[in-house]
Biopython code that builds the backbone (N, CA, C, O; Angstrom):
import numpy as np
from Bio.PDB.StructureBuilder import StructureBuilder

atoms = [
    (1, "MET", "N", (-10.288, -31.865, -1.275)),
    (1, "MET", "CA", (-11.402, -30.814, -1.459)),
    (1, "MET", "C", (-12.396, -30.740, -2.621)),
    (1, "MET", "O", (-12.076, -30.965, -3.788)),
    (2, "THR", "N", (-13.382, -30.474, -2.293)),
    (2, "THR", "CA", (-14.336, -30.747, -3.378)),
    (2, "THR", "C", (-14.958, -29.104, -3.924)),
    (2, "THR", "O", (-14.525, -28.128, -3.311)),
    (3, "ASN", "N", (-15.924, -28.887, -5.027)),
    (3, "ASN", "CA", (-16.247, -27.789, -5.266)),
    (3, "ASN", "C", (-17.448, -27.386, -4.147)),
    (3, "ASN", "O", (-17.720, -26.186, -4.153)),
    (4, "LYS", "N", (-18.026, -28.018, -3.416)),
    (4, "LYS", "CA", (-18.749, -27.781, -2.175)),
    (4, "LYS", "C", (-18.131, -26.704, -1.496)),
    (4, "LYS", "O", (-18.819, -25.759, -1.109)),
    (5, "ASP", "N", (-16.732, -26.746, -1.282)),
    (5, "ASP", "CA", (-15.928, -26.039, -0.201)),
    (5, "ASP", "C", (-15.970, -24.501, -0.813)),
    (5, "ASP", "O", (-15.928, -23.602, 0.026)),
    (6, "PHE", "N", (-16.035, -24.196, -1.952)),
    (6, "PHE", "CA", (-15.975, -22.923, -2.473)),
    (6, "PHE", "C", (-17.312, -22.442, -2.871)),
    (6, "PHE", "O", (-17.310, -21.494, -3.656)),
    (7, "ILE", "N", (-18.103, -22.764, -2.606)),
    (7, "ILE", "CA", (-19.541, -22.255, -2.984)),
    (7, "ILE", "C", (-20.110, -21.012, -2.236)),
    (7, "ILE", "O", (-21.012, -20.307, -2.690)),
    (8, "ASN", "N", (-19.507, -20.826, -1.079)),
    (8, "ASN", "CA", (-19.753, -19.416, -0.550)),
    (8, "ASN", "C", (-18.497, -18.565, -0.719)),
    (8, "ASN", "O", (-18.506, -17.495, -0.111)),
    (9, "SER", "N", (-17.446, -18.855, -1.425)),
    (9, "SER", "CA", (-16.465, -17.802, -1.752)),
    (9, "SER", "C", (-16.957, -16.868, -2.726)),
    (9, "SER", "O", (-18.071, -17.143, -3.173)),
    (10, "LYS", "N", (-16.380, -15.791, -3.180)),
    (10, "LYS", "CA", (-16.794, -15.055, -3.950)),
    (10, "LYS", "C", (-15.485, -14.489, -4.784)),
    (10, "LYS", "O", (-14.476, -14.229, -4.129)),
    (11, "GLN", "N", (-15.480, -14.334, -5.916)),
    (11, "GLN", "CA", (-14.292, -13.847, -6.956)),
    (11, "GLN", "C", (-14.545, -12.287, -6.967)),
    (11, "GLN", "O", (-15.439, -11.745, -7.617)),
    (12, "ILE", "N", (-13.696, -11.688, -6.214)),
    (12, "ILE", "CA", (-13.718, -10.029, -6.363)),
    (12, "ILE", "C", (-12.772, -9.404, -7.501)),
    (12, "ILE", "O", (-11.684, -9.979, -7.511)),
    (13, "ASP", "N", (-12.853, -8.664, -8.201)),
    (13, "ASP", "CA", (-12.038, -8.272, -9.357)),
    (13, "ASP", "C", (-11.518, -6.904, -8.758)),
    (13, "ASP", "O", (-12.298, -5.952, -8.779)),
    (14, "LYS", "N", (-10.361, -6.755, -8.271)),
    (14, "LYS", "CA", (-9.790, -5.786, -7.566)),
    (14, "LYS", "C", (-9.452, -4.777, -8.586)),
    (14, "LYS", "O", (-9.240, -3.619, -8.227)),
    (15, "PHE", "N", (-9.371, -5.175, -10.048)),
    (15, "PHE", "CA", (-9.025, -4.081, -11.121)),
    (15, "PHE", "C", (-9.908, -3.419, -11.676)),
    (15, "PHE", "O", (-9.637, -2.516, -12.468)),
    (16, "SER", "N", (-11.241, -3.794, -11.318)),
    (16, "SER", "CA", (-12.213, -2.765, -11.666)),
    (16, "SER", "C", (-12.688, -1.551, -11.139)),
    (16, "SER", "O", (-12.702, -1.386, -9.920)),
    (17, "LYS", "N", (-13.149, -0.527, -12.055)),
    (17, "LYS", "CA", (-13.148, 0.671, -11.749)),
    (17, "LYS", "C", (-14.130, 1.129, -10.456)),
    (17, "LYS", "O", (-14.125, 2.208, -9.864)),
    (18, "ASP", "N", (-14.915, 0.027, -10.236)),
    (18, "ASP", "CA", (-15.912, 0.435, -8.778)),
    (18, "ASP", "C", (-15.433, -0.697, -7.717)),
    (18, "ASP", "O", (-16.194, -1.305, -6.965)),
    (19, "TYR", "N", (-14.150, -0.849, -7.792)),
    (19, "TYR", "CA", (-13.672, -1.702, -6.606)),
    (19, "TYR", "C", (-13.266, -0.846, -5.362)),
    (19, "TYR", "O", (-12.217, -0.204, -5.416)),
    (20, "LYS", "N", (-14.247, -0.800, -3.961)),
    (20, "LYS", "CA", (-13.638, 0.090, -3.129)),
    (20, "LYS", "C", (-12.878, -0.700, -2.006)),
    (20, "LYS", "O", (-13.266, -1.814, -1.653)),
    (21, "LEU", "N", (-12.131, -0.282, -1.633)),
    (21, "LEU", "CA", (-10.872, -0.713, -0.493)),
    (21, "LEU", "C", (-11.606, -0.933, 0.616)),
    (21, "LEU", "O", (-12.190, 0.061, 1.046)),
    (22, "ASN", "N", (-11.803, -2.352, 1.440)),
    (22, "ASN", "CA", (-12.223, -2.458, 2.458)),
    (22, "ASN", "C", (-11.296, -1.581, 3.872)),
    (22, "ASN", "O", (-10.146, -1.189, 3.674)),
    (23, "LYS", "N", (-11.910, -1.399, 5.075)),
    (23, "LYS", "CA", (-10.978, -0.784, 6.168)),
    (23, "LYS", "C", (-9.622, -1.341, 6.271)),
    (23, "LYS", "O", (-8.723, -0.509, 6.396)),
    (24, "SER", "N", (-9.309, -2.530, 6.245)),
    (24, "SER", "CA", (-7.919, -2.814, 6.534)),
    (24, "SER", "C", (-7.078, -2.793, 5.482)),
    (24, "SER", "O", (-5.871, -2.986, 5.627)),
    (25, "GLU", "N", (-7.734, -2.516, 4.117)),
    (25, "GLU", "CA", (-6.646, -2.476, 2.789)),
    (25, "GLU", "C", (-6.407, -0.862, 3.185)),
    (25, "GLU", "O", (-5.239, -0.475, 3.138)),
    (26, "GLN", "N", (-7.365, 0.034, 3.545)),
    (26, "GLN", "CA", (-7.365, 1.317, 3.390)),
    (26, "GLN", "C", (-6.178, 1.601, 4.685)),
    (26, "GLN", "O", (-5.302, 2.405, 4.366)),
    (27, "ILE", "N", (-6.100, 1.159, 5.753)),
    (27, "ILE", "CA", (-5.205, 1.111, 6.955)),
    (27, "ILE", "C", (-3.913, 0.816, 6.229)),
    (27, "ILE", "O", (-3.045, 1.689, 6.254)),
    (28, "TYR", "N", (-3.666, -0.421, 5.526)),
    (28, "TYR", "CA", (-2.340, -0.803, 5.189)),
    (28, "TYR", "C", (-1.791, 0.206, 4.109)),
    (28, "TYR", "O", (-0.628, 0.607, 4.164)),
    (29, "THR", "N", (-2.807, 0.663, 2.973)),
    (29, "THR", "CA", (-2.090, 1.551, 2.143)),
    (29, "THR", "C", (-1.760, 3.130, 2.523)),
    (29, "THR", "O", (-0.979, 3.898, 1.961)),
    (30, "PHE", "N", (-2.647, 3.361, 3.704)),
    (30, "PHE", "CA", (-2.190, 4.572, 4.488)),
    (30, "PHE", "C", (-0.989, 4.572, 5.164)),
    (30, "PHE", "O", (-0.200, 5.513, 5.253)),
    (31, "PHE", "N", (-0.866, 3.200, 5.750)),
    (31, "PHE", "CA", (0.945, 3.431, 6.413)),
    (31, "PHE", "C", (1.964, 3.131, 5.499)),
    (31, "PHE", "O", (3.121, 3.407, 5.818)),
    (32, "CYS", "N", (1.700, 2.555, 4.298)),
    (32, "CYS", "CA", (2.792, 2.016, 3.435)),
    (32, "CYS", "C", (3.004, 3.630, 2.570)),
    (32, "CYS", "O", (4.149, 3.910, 2.216)),
    (33, "THR", "N", (2.195, 4.337, 2.357)),
    (33, "THR", "CA", (2.031, 5.541, 1.648)),
    (33, "THR", "C", (3.084, 6.446, 2.611)),
    (33, "THR", "O", (4.136, 6.962, 2.233)),
    (34, "LEU", "N", (2.466, 6.490, 4.040)),
    (34, "LEU", "CA", (3.091, 7.333, 4.975)),
    (34, "LEU", "C", (4.786, 6.978, 4.999)),
    (34, "LEU", "O", (5.695, 7.807, 4.946)),
    (35, "ILE", "N", (4.914, 5.433, 5.099)),
    (35, "ILE", "CA", (6.373, 5.126, 5.419)),
    (35, "ILE", "C", (6.990, 5.612, 4.028)),
    (35, "ILE", "O", (8.080, 6.169, 4.155)),
    (36, "LEU", "N", (6.597, 5.528, 2.982)),
    (36, "LEU", "CA", (7.416, 5.911, 2.058)),
    (36, "LEU", "C", (7.382, 7.152, 1.465)),
    (36, "LEU", "O", (8.072, 7.377, 0.471)),
    (37, "SER", "N", (6.811, 7.813, 1.851)),
    (37, "SER", "CA", (7.049, 9.437, 1.922)),
    (37, "SER", "C", (7.630, 10.082, 2.907)),
    (37, "SER", "O", (8.157, 11.174, 2.693)),
    (38, "PHE", "N", (7.627, 9.522, 4.119)),
    (38, "PHE", "CA", (8.678, 9.727, 5.158)),
    (38, "PHE", "C", (10.156, 9.543, 4.801)),
    (38, "PHE", "O", (11.065, 10.356, 4.964)),
    (39, "GLY", "N", (10.219, 8.213, 4.238)),
    (39, "GLY", "CA", (11.463, 7.523, 3.885)),
    (39, "GLY", "C", (11.970, 8.383, 2.732)),
    (39, "GLY", "O", (13.163, 8.669, 2.828)),
    (40, "GLY", "N", (11.422, 8.792, 1.815)),
    (40, "GLY", "CA", (11.846, 9.698, 0.525)),
    (40, "GLY", "C", (12.089, 11.030, 1.035)),
    (40, "GLY", "O", (12.837, 11.718, 0.339)),
    (41, "LEU", "N", (11.582, 11.602, 2.193)),
    (41, "LEU", "CA", (11.784, 12.869, 2.709)),
    (41, "LEU", "C", (13.097, 12.720, 3.305)),
    (41, "LEU", "O", (13.985, 13.563, 3.173)),
    (42, "PHE", "N", (13.230, 11.512, 4.042)),
    (42, "PHE", "CA", (14.483, 11.490, 4.846)),
    (42, "PHE", "C", (15.735, 11.499, 4.098)),
    (42, "PHE", "O", (16.704, 12.219, 4.336)),
    (43, "MET", "N", (15.621, 10.599, 3.137)),
    (43, "MET", "CA", (16.700, 10.552, 1.902)),
    (43, "MET", "C", (17.016, 11.849, 1.603)),
    (43, "MET", "O", (18.082, 12.397, 1.884)),
    (44, "LEU", "N", (15.848, 12.464, 0.885)),
    (44, "LEU", "CA", (16.341, 13.727, 0.274)),
    (44, "LEU", "C", (17.093, 14.747, 1.469)),
    (44, "LEU", "O", (18.090, 15.352, 1.075)),
    (45, "PHE", "N", (16.729, 14.929, 2.684)),
    (45, "PHE", "CA", (17.152, 15.875, 3.546)),
    (45, "PHE", "C", (18.370, 15.325, 3.772)),
    (45, "PHE", "O", (19.180, 16.249, 3.845)),
    (46, "ARG", "N", (18.978, 14.113, 3.940)),
    (46, "ARG", "CA", (20.212, 13.435, 4.244)),
    (46, "ARG", "C", (21.180, 13.819, 3.070)),
    (46, "ARG", "O", (22.335, 14.189, 3.284)),
    (47, "TRP", "N", (20.627, 13.707, 1.799)),
    (47, "TRP", "CA", (21.286, 14.181, 0.425)),
    (47, "TRP", "C", (21.772, 15.377, 0.433)),
    (47, "TRP", "O", (22.892, 15.636, -0.010)),
    (48, "MET", "N", (20.942, 16.274, 0.962)),
    (48, "MET", "CA", (20.724, 17.686, 0.741)),
    (48, "MET", "C", (21.724, 18.264, 2.140)),
    (48, "MET", "O", (22.149, 19.418, 2.072)),
    (49, "LEU", "N", (21.996, 17.573, 3.139)),
    (49, "LEU", "CA", (23.111, 17.704, 3.961)),
    (49, "LEU", "C", (24.580, 17.357, 3.668)),
    (49, "LEU", "O", (25.579, 17.984, 4.021)),
    (50, "HIS", "N", (24.499, 16.229, 2.951)),
    (50, "HIS", "CA", (25.597, 15.744, 2.429)),
    (50, "HIS", "C", (26.311, 16.859, 1.700)),
    (50, "HIS", "O", (27.410, 17.362, 1.935)),
    (51, "ILE", "N", (25.307, 17.159, 0.636)),
    (51, "ILE", "CA", (25.891, 18.181, -0.482)),
    (51, "ILE", "C", (26.303, 19.519, 0.085)),
    (51, "ILE", "O", (27.128, 20.267, -0.440)),
    (52, "ALA", "N", (25.397, 19.836, 1.636)),
    (52, "ALA", "CA", (25.862, 21.366, 2.010)),
    (52, "ALA", "C", (27.037, 21.217, 2.559)),
    (52, "ALA", "O", (27.791, 22.182, 2.433)),
    (53, "THR", "N", (27.563, 19.998, 3.324)),
    (53, "THR", "CA", (28.600, 19.980, 4.301)),
    (53, "THR", "C", (29.971, 19.427, 3.419)),
    (53, "THR", "O", (31.021, 19.133, 3.992)),
    (54, "GLU", "N", (29.819, 19.350, 2.193)),
    (54, "GLU", "CA", (31.040, 18.870, 1.513)),
    (54, "GLU", "C", (31.978, 20.173, 1.407)),
    (54, "GLU", "O", (33.087, 20.094, 0.879)),
]
sb = StructureBuilder()
sb.init_structure("model")
sb.init_model(0)
sb.init_chain("A")
sb.init_seg("    ")
for serial, (resi, resn, name, xyz) in enumerate(atoms, 1):
    if name == "N":
        sb.init_residue(resn, " ", resi, " ")
    sb.init_atom(name, np.array(xyz, "f"), 0.0, 1.0, " ", f" {name:<3s}", serial, name[0])
structure = sb.get_structure()
């Protein structure tokens, strides 16, 4: 590969303050947040039921 292959590639700083997520990144973060939230709630309810039934 030569440098000519990378002329049209753009370096994006994802840690800058002005970075906006594109549509696929928004969908990915939404589902990750949803799965983690429901997983945490499920574990909390399971623990509460375990404590209540002892």
